[in-house]
N, C-alpha and C positions, 0 to 999 in steps of 0.2 A: 191312797186309801180307798177312795170311792170305787176304783176300777178292781181292787182286791175284793171288796165287799160283793161287787157285781158277779164275780166269778165264783166265790166261795158260798155267798148267801143270796142266790138268785130269787129266793121267795120274797125277800124284803127290798130289793133293788128296784129302781124306777129306770123305764127306758126313754132316753131322750133322743135317740136316733137309731138307725138300722144296725149300727155296730153294737149297740146295746142289746138289740134283739139277738143278734148272733151269739153274743156272750151268755145270754140267759139260756138259749138253746144248748149251747155247748156244755154248760154247768150242769143242766138237768140230764143231759145225755150221759155224763160222767156218772152221776149219782144213780141213775136209774141201771145203767150197765154194771156198776159195781155191786149194786143189790142183787141183780139177777145172777151174776156169776157167784156171789157170796151164797145164795140159796142153792144154786146148782151143786156145790160142793157137798150138799147132803147126799148126793148120790155118789157111792163109792168109785164108780168109774171116772167120774169127772174130778173127784178129789184126789184120786191117785194120779191122774194126769197132771193137774195143777201142782201136786206135791213133787212130781218128778221134774217139772220145769223149775220149780223154787229151789231145788237141790242140785240142779245141774252145774257142773264145773265151777268156774270162777264166780258165776252168778249165785251158785248155792252158797259159796264161802262168804260172799258179801252179805247175803241174806241172813246167814246164821249168826251174824254178829248183832242183829237186831233183836232186842229182848222181846220174847213172846210173838216172833215173827209167824209162828203157826196159826195164830187166831186173826191175823190181819188180812188174810187173802190178798196177798202182795200180787200174785199173778193176775188176780182179778182187777186189782188197782192199775196195773200196766195196761190190760186190756181196755178198761174204763177210759184211762187216759187217752190211749190211741183212738178209741171211738169218738171222744170229745173233740180231739184234733181233727179227725176226718169229717166229723159233723160241722166243724167251723170252716174247714178249707173248702169242702165240696157243697155246702149249704143243702144238707140233706132235705130240709123242708121244701126247697125249691123243686128238687127231683120229684117228690111226692106230689108236689102241685102241679107240675108238668104232666105226670102221668094221669093224675085224677082230674085235671082241668079246673081246680079250685080257684086259683087266682084269675084264670081266663074267664070264667063265668062271673066272678064277682066285679071284675074291672068293667066288663060289658054291661051287666044288668044293674049294677048298684052304684057305678060311677059314671061311665060314659054316657049311656042313654039317658039317666036322670039329668045330667049336666046339659046334654044337647037340648033336651026339652026345656030346662030352665032358662036358657038363653035365647029361646024362641026358635029353635031349629026343629023342623017337622021330621020326626024319625019314621021312615017307611021300611018296608021289607028289604028294599034294595039298599037303602042307606045302612040298615042294621047289618046286612051282609058285609058292607064295606067296612063298618066299624069293627066287626069281628075280625076281618082280614088285616086291618091297620091298627089293631089294638095297641100294641107296645108303642108305636109311634105317637098315637093319639094320647096315651096316658102321659108321656113326657111333654107333649105340646100344650095340652089343655087341662092337665091336674097337677103333675109333679113340678111344673113351672111355677105354680102359685101356692103349692102345699108341700114343699120340700123340707125335711128337718135340717138339711145341710145349709140352706139359705140363711143369712143373718137376719133379714127382715121379710119373711114370706108374707104374702098377702093374708094367707089364713092364720089365725091366731096359733101361736106355738103350742099353747096348752091343748088345743083341739088335735094338733098333729101328734103331740105325745100321747094324748089319751088313745088315739087310734092305733098307734104303734104298740102301746102296752096291750091293748085288747088283741091285736093280731099275734103278739109275742105269746100270750097265754093259749090262744088258739093252736098255734104250731107246736107248743110245748105238749099239748093234749095229743095232737095229731102224731107227732113223732113217738110219743109213749105207747100209742096203740101198736105201732110196728116193733118197738123194741120188747115189749112184753109178749107180743105175739110171736116173735122170733123165740123168746125164752120158753113159751109154752110148747112150740114145735121141738125144740132141743130136749126139753124135759120129757115130752112124750116119747121121743125116739129112744131114750135110754131108761124107759120104763119107770118114770117117776110120775105115776098117775096124778097123785094129789097136787104135786108142785105144777104140773102141767095145766091142771084145773085152776090152780090159784093164779098162775100167770094169765090164763085165758080170761078169767073173771075180771082181773085188774085192767086187762086190755079192753074188755067190753064197757067197764065203767068209764075209763078215759075217752072211749069212742062216744059215749053218750055225752060226756062234758064237752068234748069237741063240737058235737052237734048243737048244744045248748049255746056254746060261746059263738059258734058260727051265726045263729040267729040274732045275737047281740051286734054284730059288727056293722050292720047297716045304720044303726043309731050313731056311730062314730064318724061314718063318712057323710051323713046328711048335713050336719053343720058346716063342713068343709065345703061342699057343693053350694050351699046356700050363701056362704061368704063370697065365694068366687063369682057366682052369677049375679050377686048384687053390685059388684063393682062394675061401672059402665065401661071402662076401658078393657078390663078382662073379658067382659061379656062379649064385647064387640069382636075382639080378637079371636075368642073361642068359636063364636057363630061363623066367622070368616073361615077358620079352619075346617069346621064342618061342612060349610058350603062348598069347599074345594074337594070334597070327596068325589 
């Protein structure tokens, strides 16, 4: 039941691990795509196209048995489901992050360098370059090792891990929405639906601002995790040794 709620009502669900983050993103992708296709049908060209799809051959016969099928935007429903599956499968937020360098900068500036300094390692220009180059390996060796949501008893309090995951999930929801509504604005503009294009563009701009605000809040969730890891003698020793080996 909890899994169904996470998929159908992503607004009220909680994220306890990375899988929950992916489910939230897929759910929002579904709702946003469905809304975009529903509004695009106000344009006669798109409505005609979707109507043709819904009335095609055996598909049309099956759909026609559904009461009031013409008001449900069933073709938009199928597109939204496909987008949600693709978002879940290919992790769209990771593609965006890779292109824009979002996670790359955060890992370096907000986790690795502060953690290195917290355990007594002197960060120089040369070592910062090495940290940048070995970012992924270092994240697994000095951070995820102690703050993984998959571990039964991680060094970092599980509540701190869940708070961080939840904050990140909302950040990615906003970031992905910027792209979905941005694409909707381009499509609407191409078919001369000026008002709808402006509406989508405004929504895209609003969620962009929300994503920027949420990004500013992410440091506060990583800070307690870093402090907990650095305060543990064994962990601090092992982490400093790893940085010394750069």
